[in-house]
N, C-alpha and C positions, 0 to 999 in steps of 0.2 A: 241668743241668736237662734232663730228658728231654721230648720232645715229647708233647703230649696226643694226638697222632695215632697214637702207638705203643700198640697194644692189648696186654693181657695174655691170652695163650692158655693154657688149662689142659687136662688130660686130659678134664675134663667138658665144655668148650665147643669143643674142637678140631674135631669133626665139623661143628658148626653154623657156626662162624666161618671155618674154613679150607676144609674139603672141600666144603661147600655154597655157598661164596661165588660170587657172580656175576662178580667181578673177580679178577684174579690176586692171590695172597697171598704176601708175603715173610715167612718165619718165622725168627727168630733164636733158636737154642737156646743158652742161656747159664746161668751160675751166678754168685752174688755173689762167690765167692772167685777167680774166673777173671780174671787180669790182661788177657789178650788180649780177653776179652769187654768189659771196661771200655774198652779202647782203641778198639774198633770201635763202641761204643754211640753216640757223637756222629754217626758216619756213618749208622747206621741211623735215627737221629732226622732227619737231613738228608734221607734218602731218603723218609721218611714225609711230611715237609713238601712236598718237591718233587713227589712223585707222588700227592698227596692226591686222592682221587676216581677215580684210575686204578688204583692198587695199594693193597691193604690191607696194613699192616705191623704185625707183632706179635712178641712174645717169649714163649718157653716157658722157665720156670725148671726146669732138669733135675733139681734136687734135690727140688723140690716136686711135679713131674709126671714120673714115671718111665715110664709106659706109652707115651706118645706118642713120646719119643725112641727107645725100644726098637723100636717099630713101624717107624720109618723108618731104623733102623740107625745112629743117631747115636752115635759112639764117642768123638769128641773135640769139644771146644768151643773157640771158637764154631763152630757149624755153621749156615750159612744155607741154607735150602731154599726154592725158589720153586715154588709150586703154581699150577696153572691148571686149571679144570674138575675139581677134586678130585684131579688127578694131579700127581706130581712132574715139573717141567720140568727142573730142574737144581739143583745144590747147590755150595756153596763151604765148605771147612773152613779155619779159621784167620782171623786178622785180615788183611784185605786193603784196598787203597786203594778209595776211593769209585768210581773208574772201573770197577773190577771189579764192583761192585754195580750200577752203571748198565748195564753190558754184560749182566749176568744178567737184569735187569728187561727189557731190550730184547728178549729171547727170548720174552717173554710178551705184549708189546704190539703 
Protein backbone atom coordinates (compact mmCIF):
# COMPACT_ATOMS: atom_id res chain seq x y z
CA UNK A 1 0.00 0.00 0.00
CA UNK A 2 1.50 3.30 -1.02
CA UNK A 3 1.61 6.29 1.25
CA UNK A 4 -1.07 8.95 0.82
CA UNK A 5 1.79 11.44 1.05
CA UNK A 6 3.17 10.33 -2.34
CA UNK A 7 1.65 12.58 -4.99
CA UNK A 8 0.96 11.86 -8.65
CA UNK A 9 2.83 14.30 -10.86
CA UNK A 10 1.85 14.65 -14.52
CA UNK A 11 2.99 16.66 -17.52
CA UNK A 12 0.03 18.95 -16.76
CA UNK A 13 0.79 19.65 -13.07
CA UNK A 14 4.61 19.29 -12.98
CA UNK A 15 5.34 23.02 -13.30
CA UNK A 16 2.94 23.93 -10.46
CA UNK A 17 3.65 21.00 -8.12
CA UNK A 18 7.42 20.63 -8.61
CA UNK A 19 9.04 23.65 -10.25
CA UNK A 20 7.04 26.24 -8.27
CA UNK A 21 7.18 24.33 -4.95
CA UNK A 22 8.36 26.24 -1.87
CA UNK A 23 10.01 23.09 -0.48
CA UNK A 24 12.34 20.53 -2.10
CA UNK A 25 10.61 17.89 -4.25
CA UNK A 26 11.70 14.26 -4.74
CA UNK A 27 10.34 12.89 -8.03
CA UNK A 28 10.29 9.16 -8.82
CA UNK A 29 10.05 8.48 -12.57
CA UNK A 30 8.58 4.97 -12.91
CA UNK A 31 6.33 2.61 -14.89
CA UNK A 32 3.93 -0.18 -13.91
CA UNK A 33 5.95 -2.84 -15.79
CA UNK A 34 9.28 -1.89 -14.16
CA UNK A 35 10.39 -4.43 -11.52
CA UNK A 36 13.12 -2.19 -9.98
CA UNK A 37 10.50 0.58 -9.74
CA UNK A 38 8.28 -1.74 -7.71
CA UNK A 39 11.27 -2.67 -5.53
CA UNK A 40 12.05 0.94 -4.65
CA UNK A 41 8.40 2.04 -4.18
CA UNK A 42 8.24 1.14 -0.44
CA UNK A 43 11.40 3.23 0.14
CA UNK A 44 9.86 6.20 -1.67
CA UNK A 45 6.75 5.78 0.53
CA UNK A 46 8.94 5.69 3.66
CA UNK A 47 10.75 8.86 2.59
CA UNK A 48 7.39 10.60 1.99
CA UNK A 49 6.29 9.72 5.53
CA UNK A 50 9.62 10.55 7.17
CA UNK A 51 10.12 13.93 5.49
CA UNK A 52 6.45 15.03 5.42
CA UNK A 53 6.26 18.83 5.53
CA UNK A 54 9.96 19.18 4.67
CA UNK A 55 10.09 17.49 1.27
CA UNK A 56 7.29 16.91 -1.24
CA UNK A 57 7.41 13.40 -2.74
CA UNK A 58 5.72 12.28 -5.92
CA UNK A 59 5.85 9.96 -8.90
CA UNK A 60 5.67 10.46 -12.65
CA UNK A 61 4.40 7.50 -14.69
CA UNK A 62 6.67 7.70 -17.77
CA UNK A 63 4.22 5.79 -19.97
CA UNK A 64 1.38 8.25 -19.28
CA UNK A 65 3.54 11.41 -19.14
CA UNK A 66 6.28 11.47 -21.75
CA UNK A 67 7.08 15.18 -22.02
CA UNK A 68 8.45 15.64 -18.48
CA UNK A 69 10.87 12.65 -18.44
CA UNK A 70 12.14 13.76 -21.86
CA UNK A 71 12.72 17.29 -20.62
CA UNK A 72 14.93 16.01 -17.78
CA UNK A 73 16.79 13.39 -19.81
CA UNK A 74 15.26 10.38 -18.06
CA UNK A 75 16.53 7.39 -20.07
CA UNK A 76 16.22 4.55 -17.56
CA UNK A 77 13.83 3.91 -14.72
CA UNK A 78 13.55 4.18 -11.87
CA UNK A 79 15.14 7.62 -11.97
CA UNK A 80 14.78 9.77 -8.88
CA UNK A 81 15.42 13.49 -9.28
CA UNK A 82 15.57 15.98 -6.42
CA UNK A 83 14.40 19.51 -7.20
CA UNK A 84 14.87 22.63 -5.08
CA UNK A 85 13.78 26.10 -6.12
CA UNK A 86 12.73 24.73 -9.51
CA UNK A 87 16.19 23.39 -10.32
CA UNK A 88 17.61 19.87 -10.34
CA UNK A 89 19.83 19.31 -7.28
CA UNK A 90 20.84 15.72 -8.07
CA UNK A 91 19.51 12.42 -9.36
CA UNK A 92 19.82 8.68 -8.84
CA UNK A 93 19.16 6.02 -11.49
CA UNK A 94 18.18 2.50 -10.46
CA UNK A 95 16.90 0.85 -7.31
CA UNK A 96 19.03 2.00 -4.39
CA UNK A 97 18.96 1.53 -0.60
CA UNK A 98 17.07 4.07 1.51
CA UNK A 99 20.36 5.44 2.86
CA UNK A 100 21.09 6.77 -0.65
CA UNK A 101 17.68 8.44 -0.80
CA UNK A 102 18.32 10.01 2.62
CA UNK A 103 21.72 11.27 1.43
CA UNK A 104 20.11 12.73 -1.68
CA UNK A 105 17.49 14.57 0.37
CA UNK A 106 20.15 15.86 2.78
CA UNK A 107 21.61 17.89 -0.12
CA UNK A 108 18.45 20.00 -0.23
CA UNK A 109 17.68 20.41 3.47
